[in-house]
N, C-alpha and C positions, 0 to 999 in steps of 0.2 A: 504494500500500500504506500502511496506517495501523498505527502501533505500538499493540498491544493494551494496553500499560501506560500510556503517556503521550499517546497519540493524535497523535503527531508524524507528518506525512505524508512518504512516500518515493516516489521514482519507480520503483524496482525492488525486487524481493524481496531481492536481494543487499544493497542498501544498508540495508534494514530489518533483515536478518540481522546485519549488522555493527553497527548501532545497538543492537540488543538485547544483543549480546555486550559492547559497550563500556559501555552505560549501565545495563543491567538484568541484569547477570551473576548477581546473587544471587537473582533471582526465578525462579520455576518456569514461566515462560511457554513454552508449546509451541504457537506460532503456526503452524508449518508442518506441515500434516497430509497423511498418505499417503492418496491417493484410493482405494487398494485395501483398506486395513484400518483407516483412520481413526486410526492411532497418531500422536501429535503429537511434534514435534521442535523444539528451540530454534533451530536454524539450517537454512538451505536446503541447506547442504553435507551435513549429517548426514542430512537427508531424502533427498538424492540417493543417498547410500551405501546407505540403507535400501531404496530402490526397486530397486537392483540385486539385492538378496536375493530379491525377488519374481521377477525375471527368471530367476534360477538355480534357483528352488525347484519348478518345475513337474514335474520328474521324481523328486522325493524321495519315499521310501516312507511318510513320516509327515506328512500334511497337516493344517493347522489348519482346522477346519471353520468357523471364524468369519471368517477373512480369506483363506484359500486358500494361505498361505505353507507351503512344505514343508520338512521337516527330515530329516536322515539317521538320527536316532535318536528313539525314543519320548520319552526324557527331554528331548530338545531341544524337541519340540513342547509338552510339559508346561510346561517353564520359560517358553517363549514365551507360552503362553496365560495363565499366572498373572501374568507381568510386564506383558504388553501388553493383556490383556483382563480381568484381575482374577480369573479363575477357570478351572478346567479343565472342559471340557464332558464330558458322558456319552459322546459319540461318540469323543472322544480317549481317554477312560478305557478304552473297549472295544478300542482299537487296541493295548493293552499286550501285548507278546509273552509267550508262555507262560513262557519262562525268567525273566522279570522279575516274574511274578505271585506 
């Protein structure tokens, strides 16, 4: 693994993650990417926690049509789309429950 900031080599993702936290804490490096939704994270540990959300989200009523992650509420998927993907899609806009329109 190579540090995306200083190009220092590391044998494991964990060591790279520790290096980024120790040496480049003030940068916005998001080297660790989720394979399912392409969201980036600063550490491997945060990515692993994020991956668990994908595992739990398959039976949620409000899915993100961009990455497949599910949410228990419409506002949850809207927040996710804006924060993770930069915008809310028309498909999610159409999922809005009648009582929230």
